Residue frames relative to the residue before (quaternion, step in Angstrom):
aa qw qx qy qz dx dy dz
M 1.0000 0.0000 0.0000 0.0000 0.00 0.00 0.00
K 0.0254 -0.7982 0.6018 0.0079 3.59 -1.18 0.52
F 0.6795 -0.4886 0.3450 0.4249 3.55 -1.31 0.22
N 0.6164 -0.5711 0.4094 0.3555 3.53 -1.23 0.61
K 0.5790 -0.6156 0.4151 0.3369 3.59 -1.10 0.78
A 0.5323 0.6406 -0.4029 0.3794 3.58 1.19 -0.43
Y 0.7293 0.3966 -0.2309 0.5075 3.58 1.22 -0.46
S 0.2356 0.8052 -0.5096 0.1908 3.56 1.20 0.54
G 0.6168 0.5685 -0.3434 0.4225 3.60 1.05 -0.76
L 0.6886 0.4492 -0.2680 0.5022 3.57 1.09 -0.71
I 0.6637 0.5293 -0.3038 0.4325 3.55 0.95 -0.95
N 0.6512 0.5457 -0.3093 0.4271 3.58 1.04 -0.80
K 0.6156 0.5398 -0.3401 0.4626 3.56 1.28 -0.30
L 0.6982 0.4213 -0.2499 0.5222 3.58 1.28 -0.14
P 0.4853 -0.6405 0.4971 0.3274 3.62 -1.07 0.61
P 0.6695 -0.5366 0.3285 0.3948 3.61 -1.10 0.58
S 0.6389 0.5377 -0.3322 0.4386 3.58 1.00 -0.78
V 0.6563 0.4962 -0.3036 0.4805 3.60 1.04 -0.78
V 0.6293 0.5357 -0.3278 0.4578 3.56 1.06 -0.81
N 0.6607 0.5043 -0.3000 0.4681 3.60 0.95 -0.92
E 0.6582 0.5013 -0.3130 0.4664 3.57 0.95 -0.87
A 0.6389 0.5257 -0.3259 0.4574 3.60 1.01 -0.81
W 0.6327 0.5354 -0.3204 0.4587 3.58 1.05 -0.85
K 0.6657 0.5059 -0.3078 0.4541 3.59 0.90 -0.92
R 0.6597 0.5000 -0.3143 0.4648 3.60 0.94 -0.85
L 0.6494 0.5547 -0.3172 0.4122 3.57 0.99 -0.89
I 0.7667 0.3712 -0.2022 0.4833 3.58 0.86 -0.97
S 0.6822 0.4719 -0.2921 0.4760 3.61 1.26 -0.05
W 0.2923 0.7510 -0.5373 0.2488 3.61 1.16 0.46
K 0.3913 -0.7273 0.5126 0.2347 3.55 -0.87 0.96
R 0.7429 0.3196 -0.2018 0.5525 3.58 1.08 -0.70
N 0.8283 -0.0037 -0.0703 0.5559 3.56 -0.79 1.08
P 0.0179 -0.8473 0.5307 -0.0052 3.64 0.66 1.08
I 0.2820 -0.7402 0.5905 0.1542 3.53 -1.26 0.60
T 0.3983 -0.7157 0.5210 0.2401 3.59 -0.91 0.89
N 0.6733 -0.4826 0.3688 0.4217 3.55 -1.31 0.26
E 0.6447 0.5251 -0.3216 0.4530 3.59 1.00 -0.85
E 0.6665 0.4931 -0.3090 0.4659 3.60 0.93 -0.83
A 0.6634 0.5031 -0.3052 0.4623 3.59 1.01 -0.81
S 0.6847 0.4740 -0.2794 0.4780 3.62 1.16 -0.58
A 0.6014 0.5804 -0.3558 0.4183 3.59 1.24 -0.23
V 0.5439 -0.5662 0.4951 0.3721 3.53 -1.41 0.14
N 0.1571 0.7973 -0.5438 0.2096 3.51 -0.39 1.29
L 0.5420 -0.6339 0.4401 0.3328 3.61 -0.97 0.82
L 0.6198 0.5502 -0.3389 0.4452 3.56 1.08 -0.72
I 0.6650 0.4988 -0.3005 0.4675 3.59 0.94 -0.93
E 0.6429 0.5269 -0.3186 0.4556 3.59 0.97 -0.85
S 0.6513 0.5077 -0.3086 0.4720 3.58 0.95 -0.87
F 0.6393 0.5309 -0.3174 0.4568 3.56 1.00 -0.84
L 0.6836 0.4812 -0.2870 0.4678 3.61 0.88 -0.95
R 0.6334 0.5210 -0.3387 0.4612 3.60 0.98 -0.77
H 0.6364 0.5232 -0.3212 0.4670 3.54 1.04 -0.78
E 0.6445 0.5198 -0.3147 0.4640 3.59 1.01 -0.87
V 0.6538 0.5025 -0.3205 0.4661 3.61 0.95 -0.85
N 0.6651 0.4935 -0.3161 0.4628 3.61 0.88 -0.88
R 0.6595 0.5031 -0.3163 0.4603 3.58 0.95 -0.82
Y 0.6547 0.5112 -0.3156 0.4587 3.59 0.97 -0.83
Q 0.6682 0.4957 -0.3085 0.4612 3.59 0.94 -0.86
K 0.6249 0.5166 -0.3346 0.4803 3.60 1.05 -0.70
K 0.6313 0.5374 -0.3239 0.4558 3.55 1.04 -0.84
L 0.6560 0.5039 -0.3148 0.4655 3.60 0.94 -0.88
K 0.6540 0.5082 -0.3251 0.4564 3.59 0.92 -0.88
Y 0.6530 0.5141 -0.3079 0.4631 3.58 0.99 -0.85
Q 0.6613 0.5025 -0.3106 0.4623 3.59 0.96 -0.87
C 0.6479 0.5142 -0.3218 0.4609 3.58 1.00 -0.86
K 0.6470 0.5108 -0.3157 0.4700 3.58 1.00 -0.83
S 0.6713 0.4973 -0.2946 0.4639 3.56 0.93 -0.93
L 0.6463 0.5156 -0.3227 0.4609 3.58 1.02 -0.84
L 0.6376 0.5266 -0.3275 0.4571 3.58 1.00 -0.80
L 0.6582 0.4983 -0.3000 0.4780 3.57 0.95 -0.89
F 0.6510 0.5251 -0.3076 0.4538 3.53 1.04 -0.84
K 0.6511 0.5113 -0.3109 0.4669 3.57 1.00 -0.85
N 0.6413 0.5187 -0.3199 0.4663 3.55 1.02 -0.83
S 0.6365 0.5308 -0.3176 0.4607 3.53 1.07 -0.82
L 0.6563 0.5002 -0.3038 0.4762 3.57 0.99 -0.88
Y 0.6357 0.5340 -0.3343 0.4461 3.56 1.02 -0.77
D 0.6572 0.5034 -0.3086 0.4684 3.56 0.95 -0.90
T 0.6544 0.5068 -0.3127 0.4659 3.58 1.00 -0.84
D 0.6528 0.5161 -0.3172 0.4549 3.56 0.99 -0.85
M 0.6410 0.5132 -0.3319 0.4643 3.59 0.99 -0.79
T 0.6356 0.5164 -0.3268 0.4719 3.59 1.00 -0.75
N 0.6426 0.5251 -0.3115 0.4629 3.56 1.03 -0.84
Q 0.6548 0.5127 -0.3205 0.4535 3.57 0.97 -0.84
E 0.6391 0.5159 -0.3297 0.4655 3.59 1.01 -0.78
T 0.6458 0.5161 -0.3261 0.4585 3.57 1.02 -0.80
Q 0.6624 0.5016 -0.3066 0.4643 3.60 1.00 -0.86
T 0.6230 0.5467 -0.3436 0.4414 3.60 1.08 -0.72
Q 0.6989 0.4576 -0.2628 0.4828 3.57 1.03 -0.83
D 0.5922 0.5837 -0.3659 0.4180 3.57 1.21 -0.43
T 0.3706 -0.7515 0.5091 0.1970 3.59 -0.89 0.95
V 0.5365 0.6137 -0.4210 0.3979 3.60 1.24 -0.20
P 0.3746 -0.7736 0.4655 0.2110 3.67 -0.55 1.08
T 0.8011 0.2050 -0.0946 0.5543 3.62 1.02 -0.66
C 0.4014 -0.6894 0.5478 0.2520 3.54 -1.34 0.46
N 0.2511 -0.8013 0.5273 0.1298 3.60 -0.68 1.07
R 0.4275 -0.7482 0.4288 0.2713 3.62 1.37 0.26
T 0.4925 0.6106 -0.4667 0.4084 3.55 0.98 0.91
H 0.6712 -0.5061 0.3620 0.4028 3.53 -1.27 0.25
N 0.6159 0.5363 -0.3547 0.4551 3.58 1.21 -0.29
C 0.6035 0.5572 -0.3537 0.4474 3.60 1.23 -0.27
S 0.4892 -0.6799 0.4642 0.2880 3.58 -0.92 0.97
C 0.5920 0.5760 -0.3658 0.4288 3.62 1.10 -0.64
F 0.6870 0.4838 -0.2837 0.4621 3.54 0.85 -0.97
A 0.6474 0.5182 -0.3221 0.4567 3.56 0.99 -0.82
C 0.6427 0.5209 -0.3166 0.4641 3.57 1.03 -0.82
E 0.6387 0.5248 -0.3268 0.4581 3.60 0.98 -0.82
E 0.6437 0.5136 -0.3167 0.4707 3.58 0.99 -0.81
A 0.6464 0.5206 -0.3218 0.4557 3.57 1.00 -0.80
I 0.6419 0.5182 -0.3174 0.4675 3.59 1.05 -0.83
N 0.6554 0.5128 -0.3101 0.4597 3.56 0.92 -0.92
S 0.6620 0.5017 -0.3048 0.4661 3.55 0.96 -0.85
R 0.6605 0.5093 -0.3027 0.4613 3.55 1.02 -0.81
V 0.6158 0.5415 -0.3342 0.4647 3.55 1.10 -0.80
K 0.6633 0.5108 -0.3028 0.4555 3.57 0.91 -0.94
K 0.6577 0.4998 -0.3154 0.4671 3.60 0.96 -0.84
E 0.6502 0.5196 -0.3234 0.4501 3.57 0.97 -0.85
L 0.6676 0.5015 -0.2976 0.4628 3.58 0.97 -0.88
D 0.6412 0.5161 -0.3196 0.4694 3.58 1.02 -0.83
S 0.6524 0.5090 -0.3067 0.4704 3.57 0.98 -0.88
L 0.6549 0.5164 -0.3102 0.4563 3.57 0.96 -0.87
S 0.6496 0.5146 -0.3129 0.4640 3.58 0.95 -0.86
L 0.6581 0.5124 -0.3064 0.4587 3.57 0.96 -0.88
Q 0.6577 0.5117 -0.3029 0.4624 3.57 0.97 -0.87
L 0.6513 0.5059 -0.3126 0.4714 3.59 0.99 -0.84
L 0.6369 0.5298 -0.3241 0.4567 3.57 1.01 -0.79
E 0.6761 0.4831 -0.2885 0.4757 3.57 0.90 -0.93
Y 0.6403 0.5241 -0.3296 0.4547 3.58 1.00 -0.78
N 0.6572 0.5115 -0.3132 0.4565 3.59 0.95 -0.90
E 0.6546 0.5217 -0.3154 0.4472 3.58 0.94 -0.87
K 0.6851 0.4791 -0.2929 0.4640 3.56 0.91 -0.94
T 0.6853 0.4904 -0.2911 0.4530 3.58 0.87 -0.98
F 0.7198 0.4483 -0.2628 0.4602 3.57 0.76 -1.04
G 0.6200 0.5522 -0.3439 0.4386 3.55 1.08 -0.70
S 0.6491 0.5020 -0.3065 0.4824 3.56 1.01 -0.85
F 0.6491 0.5178 -0.3199 0.4563 3.57 0.96 -0.85
M 0.6551 0.5130 -0.3151 0.4565 3.59 0.94 -0.87
Q 0.6299 0.5286 -0.3383 0.4576 3.58 1.05 -0.72
E 0.6517 0.5071 -0.3157 0.4674 3.58 0.99 -0.83
I 0.6586 0.5041 -0.3086 0.4658 3.58 0.93 -0.94
T 0.6529 0.5247 -0.3110 0.4492 3.58 0.93 -0.90
K 0.6540 0.5151 -0.3082 0.4604 3.55 0.97 -0.89
E 0.6576 0.5119 -0.3033 0.4621 3.55 0.99 -0.91
L 0.6609 0.5014 -0.3088 0.4652 3.57 0.97 -0.84
E 0.6340 0.5259 -0.3308 0.4605 3.59 0.97 -0.77
E 0.6385 0.5127 -0.3292 0.4703 3.58 1.01 -0.81
R 0.6601 0.5042 -0.3132 0.4605 3.56 0.96 -0.83
V 0.6337 0.5308 -0.3269 0.4580 3.56 1.01 -0.80
N 0.6589 0.5031 -0.3092 0.4660 3.57 0.96 -0.90
T 0.6395 0.5179 -0.3222 0.4680 3.58 1.01 -0.81
N 0.6598 0.5040 -0.3049 0.4666 3.59 0.95 -0.87
N 0.6417 0.5136 -0.3328 0.4623 3.58 1.00 -0.79
K 0.6481 0.5177 -0.3224 0.4561 3.57 1.00 -0.81
L 0.6529 0.5039 -0.3103 0.4729 3.57 1.01 -0.84
C 0.6337 0.5252 -0.3300 0.4623 3.57 1.01 -0.80
S 0.6441 0.5184 -0.3234 0.4602 3.58 1.00 -0.82
E 0.6567 0.5030 -0.3118 0.4676 3.58 0.98 -0.86
I 0.6389 0.5237 -0.3245 0.4608 3.58 1.00 -0.81
E 0.6368 0.5356 -0.3157 0.4559 3.54 1.04 -0.86
Q 0.6464 0.5126 -0.3094 0.4729 3.57 1.04 -0.84
Q 0.6359 0.5252 -0.3202 0.4661 3.57 1.03 -0.78
K 0.6220 0.5371 -0.3331 0.4622 3.58 1.07 -0.78
I 0.6496 0.5164 -0.3145 0.4610 3.56 0.97 -0.91
Q 0.6582 0.5026 -0.3101 0.4670 3.58 0.94 -0.87
L 0.6406 0.5256 -0.3198 0.4595 3.57 1.01 -0.82
Q 0.6391 0.5210 -0.3206 0.4663 3.57 1.00 -0.81
K 0.6368 0.5188 -0.3296 0.4654 3.59 1.01 -0.74
V 0.6569 0.5087 -0.3095 0.4626 3.56 0.98 -0.88
E 0.6339 0.5344 -0.3236 0.4559 3.55 1.03 -0.84
K 0.6525 0.5056 -0.3151 0.4683 3.60 0.97 -0.84
L 0.6429 0.5297 -0.3173 0.4533 3.56 0.99 -0.85
L 0.6544 0.5107 -0.3018 0.4689 3.56 1.00 -0.92
T 0.6247 0.5406 -0.3342 0.4536 3.56 1.06 -0.78
K 0.6650 0.4954 -0.3055 0.4680 3.58 0.94 -0.87
L 0.6496 0.5109 -0.3219 0.4619 3.59 1.00 -0.83
E 0.6410 0.5195 -0.3293 0.4590 3.54 1.03 -0.78
E 0.6303 0.5242 -0.3290 0.4687 3.56 1.04 -0.79
R 0.6501 0.5081 -0.3182 0.4669 3.60 0.98 -0.78
V 0.6417 0.5213 -0.3259 0.4586 3.56 0.98 -0.84
N 0.6456 0.5120 -0.3127 0.4724 3.57 0.98 -0.85
T 0.6492 0.5107 -0.3208 0.4635 3.57 0.97 -0.83
N 0.6542 0.5094 -0.3083 0.4663 3.58 0.96 -0.88
N 0.6359 0.5288 -0.3228 0.4603 3.56 1.00 -0.83
K 0.6500 0.5203 -0.3075 0.4606 3.52 1.02 -0.85
L 0.6530 0.5097 -0.3048 0.4700 3.58 1.01 -0.86
C 0.6365 0.5236 -0.3257 0.4632 3.56 1.01 -0.82
S 0.6416 0.5229 -0.3216 0.4598 3.55 0.99 -0.81
E 0.6582 0.5033 -0.3077 0.4677 3.58 0.97 -0.84
I 0.6344 0.5216 -0.3274 0.4672 3.60 1.02 -0.81
E 0.6416 0.5275 -0.3201 0.4556 3.55 1.00 -0.83
Q 0.6393 0.5159 -0.3170 0.4740 3.55 1.01 -0.79
Q 0.6391 0.5254 -0.3178 0.4632 3.55 1.04 -0.82
K 0.6287 0.5360 -0.3313 0.4557 3.58 1.03 -0.75
I 0.6459 0.5200 -0.3156 0.4613 3.54 0.96 -0.93
Q 0.6594 0.5037 -0.3082 0.4654 3.56 0.91 -0.91
L 0.6462 0.5251 -0.3160 0.4547 3.58 1.02 -0.82
Q 0.6398 0.5243 -0.3205 0.4616 3.54 1.02 -0.78
K 0.6323 0.5255 -0.3281 0.4650 3.58 1.02 -0.77
V 0.6512 0.5156 -0.3145 0.4596 3.55 0.97 -0.86
E 0.6455 0.5271 -0.3150 0.4541 3.55 0.98 -0.89
K 0.6440 0.5181 -0.3139 0.4673 3.60 0.97 -0.83
L 0.6505 0.5194 -0.3178 0.4539 3.54 0.99 -0.87
L 0.6573 0.5072 -0.3065 0.4655 3.58 0.95 -0.84
T 0.6433 0.5187 -0.3195 0.4637 3.57 1.00 -0.81
S 0.6363 0.5251 -0.3202 0.4656 3.56 1.06 -0.78
L 0.6568 0.5061 -0.3091 0.4658 3.57 0.94 -0.89
K 0.6541 0.5189 -0.3280 0.4419 3.63 0.91 -0.74
S 0.6588 0.5287 -0.3084 0.4374 3.56 0.98 -0.79
Q 0.6241 0.5168 -0.3359 0.4801 3.59 1.17 -0.51
């Protein structure tokens, strides 16, 4: 399964690996889980999630570019310092030992690179946790509000059903009464006809 084509404009701004990771996180929410079919549909929740992912990815790229630029400038400054030190050094060759300033400088650069990378990874991790955590809270709150609204609507619909059932029962009773009244009227009419026949017969007998 994959995101709906309607969101191609957002998906194209993300690399495939980020899209796949976003899909996995979306369908693996522990609270208010989303099915594959719901995640593949056109939904305001899915659109908000993808926009958040795009914004987060773009911020991450800007931060990485800024950090890389600072790191390169730092390496350049260190390299220039190293070159000045080598120019002042009277030793013509580097013996690649710990006593050589070249080797010591290379170790310092490697150590600094490692520290910079570790710091960058930690900052990215903290940023992702803060950003995604806030987003999840907003989504959870929105879903809870929708669930409460749906429950309220379901309750109202159930009450309407009960009222409709009562009206249907009342109509059934009224219909039964109407049928009974019609039957009584028919019987009374028959009695009238019989009475008229008797009256005619008596009148005939009197005339004789």
